Structure formats: structure tokens, C-alpha cells
C-alpha positions as CSV (number, residue, x, y, z in Angstrom):
1,M,0.1,-0.1,0.1
2,G,1.2,3.2,-1.2
3,S,2.0,5.9,1.9
4,P,-0.2,8.9,2.3
5,A,1.4,11.3,0.1
6,D,1.2,8.9,-2.3
7,L,-2.6,8.9,-2.4
8,H,-3.2,12.3,-2.0
9,H,-0.6,13.3,-5.3
10,G,-2.6,10.1,-7.3
11,A,-6.2,11.9,-5.9
12,D,-4.9,15.5,-7.2
13,G,-2.5,14.9,-10.0
14,P,-2.9,15.0,-13.5
15,G,-3.8,11.6,-14.7
16,P,-3.4,10.1,-18.4
17,A,-7.1,10.0,-18.6
18,S,-7.3,14.8,-18.3
19,R,-4.9,15.0,-21.4
20,P,-7.3,14.2,-24.6
21,R,-9.8,16.6,-22.7
22,R,-6.9,19.0,-21.8
23,I,-6.4,19.1,-26.4
24,R,-9.2,19.9,-26.6
25,L,-9.8,22.7,-24.5
26,L,-6.6,23.6,-26.4
27,I,-7.9,23.3,-30.1
28,T,-11.3,25.2,-28.7
29,V,-9.7,28.0,-27.9
30,A,-7.6,28.5,-31.0
31,A,-10.4,27.8,-33.4
32,V,-11.8,30.6,-31.3
33,V,-8.9,32.9,-31.8
34,F,-8.7,31.6,-35.8
35,V,-11.9,32.9,-36.6
36,A,-12.7,35.3,-34.4
37,D,-9.5,37.0,-36.7
38,L,-10.8,35.6,-39.5
39,V,-13.9,37.2,-39.5
40,S,-12.4,40.0,-38.5
41,K,-9.9,40.8,-41.5
42,T,-12.8,40.1,-43.3
43,I,-15.0,42.7,-42.9
44,V,-12.2,44.8,-42.0
45,V,-11.0,44.5,-45.4
46,A,-14.7,44.2,-47.4
47,T,-15.8,47.5,-45.7
48,L,-12.5,49.4,-44.7
49,S,-10.7,49.4,-47.6
50,H,-10.2,52.8,-49.6
51,R,-11.8,55.0,-47.1
52,E,-10.8,57.2,-44.0
53,P,-10.0,55.2,-40.5
54,I,-13.5,55.1,-38.3
55,R,-12.4,56.8,-34.9
56,L,-15.1,55.6,-31.6
57,L,-14.4,57.0,-28.1
58,S,-13.7,60.4,-28.7
59,G,-10.7,59.1,-30.4
60,L,-9.3,56.2,-28.1
61,L,-10.0,53.4,-30.8
62,T,-9.6,54.3,-34.5
63,L,-10.6,51.5,-37.0
64,R,-8.3,51.3,-39.9
65,E,-7.5,49.2,-42.7
66,L,-3.4,48.3,-42.4
67,R,-1.2,46.2,-44.2
68,N,2.0,44.6,-42.3
69,S,5.0,42.6,-44.0
70,G,6.0,42.6,-41.2
71,A,6.3,41.2,-37.6
72,A,4.2,42.1,-34.4
73,F,4.2,46.2,-35.1
74,S,5.9,46.2,-38.6
75,I,9.0,45.3,-37.8
76,G,11.4,43.5,-40.0
77,T,9.1,44.4,-43.0
78,S,11.8,43.5,-45.3
79,I,11.6,39.5,-44.1
80,T,8.1,38.5,-44.3
81,V,9.2,34.9,-45.1
82,V,11.4,34.7,-42.5
83,F,8.6,35.5,-40.5
84,T,6.4,33.2,-42.5
85,L,8.6,30.6,-41.1
86,I,8.9,31.3,-37.6
87,A,5.3,31.0,-37.2
88,L,5.4,27.7,-38.7
89,G,7.8,26.5,-36.4
90,V,6.5,28.0,-33.6
91,I,2.6,26.1,-34.4
92,V,5.2,23.1,-34.7
93,A,6.6,23.7,-31.1
94,I,2.6,24.1,-30.0
95,L,1.5,20.5,-31.0
96,R,4.7,18.8,-30.1
97,T,4.7,20.4,-26.5
98,A,0.6,19.3,-26.1
99,R,2.1,15.8,-25.9
100,R,2.5,16.6,-22.1
101,L,-0.7,18.5,-22.0
102,R,-2.5,18.5,-18.5
103,S,-3.2,22.1,-17.5
104,V,-6.2,24.3,-17.8
105,P,-4.3,27.0,-18.0
106,W,-1.8,26.1,-19.8
107,A,-3.6,24.9,-22.5
108,V,-5.9,28.3,-22.5
109,T,-2.5,30.0,-22.2
110,L,-1.1,27.3,-25.9
111,G,-4.4,28.1,-27.1
112,L,-4.2,31.8,-27.1
113,L,-0.9,31.4,-28.9
114,L,-1.8,28.9,-31.4
115,G,-4.7,30.4,-32.6
116,G,-3.1,34.2,-32.8
117,A,-0.4,32.6,-34.9
118,A,-2.6,30.6,-37.3
119,G,-4.6,33.4,-37.8
120,N,-1.1,35.9,-39.0
121,L,-0.1,32.6,-40.7
122,G,-3.0,32.6,-43.0
123,D,-2.2,35.8,-43.8
124,R,1.4,35.5,-45.0
125,L,-0.1,32.2,-46.9
126,F,-2.7,33.8,-49.2
127,R,-3.1,37.0,-49.1
128,S,-0.9,39.2,-51.6
129,P,1.1,40.0,-53.0
130,G,1.8,35.8,-52.6
131,F,2.1,32.8,-51.0
132,L,5.1,32.8,-47.9
133,R,5.5,37.3,-49.1
134,G,1.5,37.9,-47.7
135,H,0.1,41.0,-45.8
136,V,-1.2,41.0,-42.4
137,V,-4.1,42.7,-41.6
138,D,-4.3,45.3,-39.4
139,W,-6.6,47.3,-38.4
140,I,-7.0,48.0,-34.3
141,E,-5.7,51.4,-33.2
142,L,-4.9,53.1,-30.0
143,P,-2.7,56.1,-29.0
144,H,0.7,56.0,-29.3
145,W,0.3,53.0,-30.1
146,P,1.1,50.7,-33.1
147,V,-1.6,48.9,-35.0
148,F,-2.5,45.9,-34.4
149,N,-5.1,42.4,-34.9
150,V,-6.8,40.1,-33.0
151,A,-4.5,37.6,-33.8
152,D,-1.8,39.8,-32.1
153,S,-3.8,40.7,-29.1
154,C,-3.9,36.6,-28.7
155,I,-0.2,36.1,-28.9
156,V,0.4,39.1,-26.7
157,C,-2.0,37.5,-24.4
158,G,-0.9,34.3,-24.5
159,G,2.4,35.2,-23.7
160,V,1.9,37.4,-20.7
161,L,-0.1,34.0,-19.3
162,A,3.2,32.0,-20.1
163,V,5.5,34.0,-18.3
164,L,2.9,33.8,-15.3
165,L,2.1,30.7,-15.2
166,A,5.9,29.6,-15.7
167,A,6.6,33.0,-12.2
168,R,4.0,30.3,-10.6
169,G,5.7,27.6,-11.1
170,V,2.5,26.1,-12.3
171,S,4.0,23.1,-15.4
172,I,2.5,22.4,-18.9
173,D,2.4,19.2,-17.3
174,G,0.1,20.3,-14.3
175,T,2.7,20.0,-11.6
176,R,3.8,22.9,-9.5
177,N,7.0,23.6,-8.7
178,A,6.6,24.2,-4.5
179,A,10.0,26.3,-4.2
180,A,9.2,28.5,-7.1
181,A,5.6,28.8,-5.9
182,Q,6.3,29.9,-2.0
183,P,8.4,32.9,-1.3
184,A,11.7,32.4,0.7
185,G,12.3,33.3,4.1
186,P,15.5,35.2,5.1
187,S,17.7,31.9,6.4
188,G,17.0,30.4,2.4
189,G,13.5,28.6,4.1
190,T,9.9,29.1,2.5
191,A,8.1,30.6,5.2
192,T,5.5,28.9,5.0
193,G,7.7,26.1,6.6
194,I,9.4,29.0,9.2
195,G,6.2,30.0,10.5
196,E,5.3,26.1,11.3
197,G,8.9,25.7,13.1
198,A,7.9,28.8,15.2
199,A,4.6,27.3,16.1
200,R,6.2,24.0,17.3
201,D,8.7,25.5,19.0
202,A,5.8,28.2,20.9
203,A,3.9,24.9,22.0
204,S,6.5,22.9,23.1
205,P,6.7,22.5,26.8
206,V,9.6,24.3,28.6
207,P,11.0,21.1,30.4
208,D,12.0,22.2,34.4
209,R,15.9,22.7,34.8
210,P,17.1,20.6,37.9
211,S,18.6,23.1,39.9
212,T,22.6,22.6,41.2
213,P,23.9,22.6,43.8
214,G,25.4,26.3,44.3
215,D,23.5,27.7,41.3
216,G,21.8,30.2,43.8
217,S,18.5,28.3,43.2
218,P,16.4,27.2,46.6
């Protein structure tokens, strides 16, 4: 029979049966992002091409069609093919990582990244001026911020979530790194361990010290 710790881990820890559900969640999130990005770009191309930008919320939000041959924020406009290949590599890496996926937060995170990368990749493959060199449709503009689209925003959100999950010690397979999750105490141990040790010391009775001749005790 296993120890209580092993039984607890088996009850709460991720099992092999949970992986298909997490992968389905990843694919669902990615599909929603991809469809939302594709539909929004189709509407923008049909309604905003060759017309003045639409300013909303007193200029806080501007809708305009912009074709971007580079990466996010119009970086590297002369090496479109390179960014297309990078997007393909990102998608392959996410799909390979999904084989170890047993975490719901990571499923959402990877779904955002996968859907965003696939959305912009579709533009690279099928929009003008040609295959692998297509320009991405950007249409959302905020003050003092480059024009972006739904795919870009999901990629940024996925990246932020990935950093937060890594900082909290949450792994792709659903396990949690306790050292990363708990703050270290002054002596290198965790704050929880120090507090428990202090509580034990306070609760422990102090034994009476036996008196010895000459020490002033009655």
C-alpha cells in the first residue's frame, strides 16, 4: 500500500485520462481565436479598404485597414518569408508540447498562442502579394500604439499568461514547483516552513531545569 502522500498525489495529480480533455480545450480556444481573427479581417477588408479611418470613443479607438509585411508592430518588413517560417515553427512547437499537456491554464495559454499564430500565418500564405509573402491585415489602433489585430492581441495575452504561469511554478503537465510557488524566508527556507517551526516551538513545553548546588536555586 502506498504512503498517504502517494495516495494524495494520485487523487489530485493529473492523470493520463485528463490529457485528451486539455488538448480539446487547447484546440477549442485556438479555433475560436482563428475564426474571430479571420471574420474580423474579412469585414475590415470589405468595409474599410480605401476609406478614411473610423474614430470611436473620442479618438481612444480608431479602426483602419493597414497591411503589414513584417512582424508585430511592423518590425522587419523586408523579411516576410522569414516570419512566415517562424510562425510555422511556433505552431509545430506548440503541437509537440501539447503531448505533455495536462494543465487547464496552459491549455488556454497555448490555445491563444496557437490561434494567434495560425491567424497571421493564414495571411502570410494566402493574401497578396503572394504565397509565403502575404501581408497581414491590421485594423485596431490605440493612441501611441501600433496598429494590430485580434491574432496579435491573443499572442500577447498568451505570452503574458505563459510568464505568469512559469513564475508561479505551474508546469505544462499540471504539476507545481513548490520552490517557485512559495516565497523564500530570510534563512533560505520557505516562509511557510519558518512559520510552522515557530508554532511548534511555541507549543512545546519547556522542561524544568534541575537545580544544582551553588546556582542560587532554592
